[in-house]
N, C-alpha and C positions, 0 to 999 in steps of 0.2 A: 501494499499498501506506499502511495507516496505521501509524504508529508504536506500537508501547507501550512505557507508561513501566513501568520499573522499580524498584523500590526495592533498598538497597545486600546483602538477600540473594537478591535475586533474583524473589525476589516481585511480582506484578504491582500498580502503586500500589491500584488497587479495593478491596486485603484489605484494606490498613489499616483501621483501625478507628479510630472514632468517635472523638474523647475526650469522657472520661465529662461529663455534665450538672452546674452547679452543684449545683441542687435534686435529683436524682441522686443526686451525691454526699453532698449535706446528707443525703437519706437511710437510703442505709447506713451514714451515720457514727453517726447517729439511735439506730439500732436496734443499736444495740453496745451503747448505755448502755443496760441493764436497768431503771438506777433510772427513767431517760426514758422507759424505755418500760411501766414500769407505772406510770408518771404522768399516760401519757397513756390508758393502760386505763379509770383511773379516772375521766379529764375527758371524756371518751367516756362513761362512764357514765353521767357527772352530764346530759353533753347527752342522752343516752336517754332519762334521766328526766323532763328538763326537757319532750323533745317529748310523751311519755304522762300528763304531767300536761297538756300545751296539748290533749292531745285531746281528753282528759275522760276517760282509761282510768283513770286513779288519782290518789286525791285530790281525786274531784269532789266528795264530800260532805264538805269538809272544815269547814264551816259546820254541818254537821247536828249536835247535842246527843246523842251518840251511849254518853255511859258517866253518870257518876256524878261530878257536879265535883269539882275535885283530887283528881282518884281518881289514884294512884301508881302510877308504871310496875313493879308489883310484880305485876302478871296476878290479881289481888286487889284490886278497888278498894273503899271503902268500901261492906260490905253493906247495900241499902238496908231500910227495916223491915220488920217483917215484918206482913204481912197482919195486919190487926184482923179480931179473928168480928166478923158480922155481927148477929148475936143474941147473948142471952147463954142460954143455952136452962136451967129449972130444970132440977135434977139429981132421979135418981130415974129409974129404968124407967116401960115405958109411958108417959110424958108427949105429948099428942097436941097443939098445934098449931092444926089444919088448923081445928078449929071457930069457934073468934076470931081466926085470919087466914089469908086461901085463899092468901095469901104465901110460909107458909111451907115447903114443901115445895119449895121454890125457893132457898132459902136454905143448904142444902149443896152444893149447884149453883155458887150465888156464889163459895162461900168458899174450893171447888176452884178455882176459874180465876182468885180474886187473889192464892190461891198460885203457882199456874203463872209469872203475870205477874211473881210476885216471882222468880221462878225465873229468870228469859228474862230482865231486868233485872240479874240478880246475871252469867248467862251474860256478857250485853253491857259490862257491867262486868270481864270479867275478857280482853277481847279488846282491849286498848289498852295493847302492850307498854313505850310513850313515856308511859303517860298523860294523863290529862284536863288543860283546862284550866279556867279558873273557871267555865267555861259547857256545861260535859261533853262540851266538842269533842274531837277524837280529837288531842295534841300531834302524833302523827307523822303523818299527813296533810298538817297543818298546817306540820308542817318541809318535807315534799316540794310542798306548796303554793306556801311561800318558796323553796324552789330555785326554783321556776320563775323567779317574781321580782325577787328580790336576781341572781339569775347572768345572765338576761336585762338588766339595767339596769346591772350592771357590766360586761359581755365588749362589751354593743353599744356603752356611752358611748365603753370604749375604745378598741373601732375606732373608733367616729367621731372621737375625739379625734385620734388616730393617723395617721386619713387625711389631716384636714386639717393636724396638725403638718405631715406628713411632707411633703407637697404640698405647704405655704408651706418650712416647711426644703428643700426641695429647689431653688425658683425662687430663693430667696432665698441658697441657698451658690452655685451656680452661673451663675447674671446676675451677683447684683453688681451696684456700683454702685445707680441710682436705686431700683431693684427693689429690693433687699434692705437700700437706706437707708426704703425706706418701708414694708417688713414691719420692721423693724426699731422703726416707730414707733410701731405699731398696738402688737407684742409688748410695748411699755413700757407703752402707754395699759392695757393689761390688767393685767400686771406691776406697777403702780402704784397700782393696785387691791387690800383687802386680800382672799383670797378669800373667806372665810367672807360679808363683804359681796354680790361678788359676786356668788356663791349664792344670797343670802338677795335682790335685789335681782330679780337672770333669775326667780326662784322668785314674786315677789309679781306677773309680769309674766305667766308662761306661766300659772300656777295646779299646778296638784296633778292628779296621775298617771303611771303608768308614762315613758308616753312624755317627758315633761316634763321627770320627771328625767332622763331620757336625754341629751336636751336642754340641761339647764341644765349635768348635768357634764361634759357634751362642750365646751359652749363655753366653761366655765371650766377645763378643763383640755389644752389642745392645745398649751399655752405649753414646759411642759419641751422633750415632743417637736421644736417645731420650733426649740428651741435649740438641741437636740443633734442634732440634722439636720442642721439650719445648717453646723453645724460641719464634719458630716462631710463636705459636700459639698468645703465652702472644701479638703477636704485631699485629697480626691482627684479632684476637677477639673482639673488639673495633673497628674497623675500620666501615666506610660507610659501603659500601657493602654489611657486614653481621647483619647491624646496619638493615638493609634495608630489606634483607632474610626472616629477626627474622620478621617485620611490616607484613610483604604480611603472615608469620603461617609457613615459614619452619619449621621442624622439627630439633632437637640437632644434630640429624646422616648428615643430610642436609646442614645444615651448617657448621661442618663440615669439611665433607668426599666431597660434594658437590662444593662447597663455596672458603673452606680455603684451603683445600690440592693439588688442581692445580696451586694456586700458589706461594705455598711451594715448587710444588714437582721437582722444580730444583733442592733446595739446596738436594731433599731426593736423588737425582739420583747421584748428584758431590760425596755426602759422601758413598752412596753404591756401586759408583764404585774405590775410596779406603781401601773399608773395602776388596771386591774382590779384590781386586792388594794386598791388607793384608794379607788376608785369606791362599793364593797360595803360598805366603812368609811364611807362618807358617803352613802350611802343609808341607813345604819343610823342616824345621826346627821339627817338629814332626815325620816325616819318618825319620830324620835324624838320630835323636834320639833312636828311638825304636818306635815311641810311638804313628804312625799313621797307615796307611796300615799295613794289612797282609803280611807278605813274601811270598805269593804267589800271591801280583797283586804289580802291576807296579807306579810309578809316577813318573812326574819330583822330585821328591823330591829322592825316591829310588834310578831312573840315579842317583842323584847328586853327592849320597850318594857315589857309587857306583865308578862315574868316580874319586872320592879323591886317592884314592887307584892304580884307572891307571893312571893318571896324573905323578904318581912319577915312572912309568916305561915309557914314552912317547908317551899314547894312550890317546887322547886327545878327538876322533869324538864321543864319547859318552857325553860328557862335554859340547862340542860345538853343540850335533842336540838337549838335553833337552833348554840350556840357550835358542837358537833360538828358540822351538817353544814356550819359556815363552815371551820371549822380542817381539814377533808377537802378541801375541796376546793381552799381558799386555796393548802396545801400541794402539793396534787397540782397546783396547774396553775404556781406557783411554781418548781419543781424540771422542773417540763418546758420550762417560757421554758428556764430552765438550761441543760439540755438542747440545747435548737435551738441553742440562743444559742450554745454550744461546737460543735454541726454546723455553722453555719454559718459559723466566724468561722475568717476568712483566715489569718490568722496561723496556727490549728492544720492548715490543709492545708498545709502544707512539711512536716509533721514523720511525718505517715502512709510 
């Protein structure tokens, strides 16, 4: 006969519920944070906008000159010049020019067409809610397309830098010894060179373009993440839960990435959010200096560079559009990262 193990209250042991996982509990706490949840929705909306732009469903014709140059965002751009009369006909009744000009009957038709064209141009200028730039391109379409490139650069560069810094920091902090000494030497080499000079050096080698900017920023921005993750792994590697995992036969990878990493993920998320914001600003600087995206592409950085000369003439709408898009995304992303940090912070789990 098989024995049945009972709990203290007499229920079978299989009736025990499994303990809540780390990520499931973090998501439950995150849902309780209204500000973080709204910020997540905004970030997902930006990501959806980026996907639509990448598929060519929105802002596909951002380079097209669709309006009057420097049309303000008033839905009523500067009216195009009125169509001039094709021919000035003599005043008076019963004037017939067909005897001396066989094209005279067509003049009225052509003049009406010219007026209709002028009306169509006026309507086109009215459909630019954020105005037009100096070439007549829609600023809203440029801002949407610029969101695709700037956010892609910032997020992807932050993800790559986070992956590099986290991996090296985990190895350096967990193993210590010669591994830590070698990684510290690499870290000190990168830190000894001024960051702006290191960026310029990589830019001169890699060249311009979106992929190049991602590589440049990732290779120059991983050091802070490495330093912080290394310190966290040094602190956690000797704690009881890690030693207990080792005692039951957990592998090195399991101890590093299944036990320690979730407990330091809040630190990684905060650092990654700072990297994302910093990399978006760095892309602005690189594009302004001509080392960022190519001239046939648009980003928030190129829009701000163009807006500098336009602002002198009082044309502020391109600057406002790029700043608004950037401010909303950066603020939402930072608040989302703060909420995720609170949800994953092991010090706050015991307060529930």
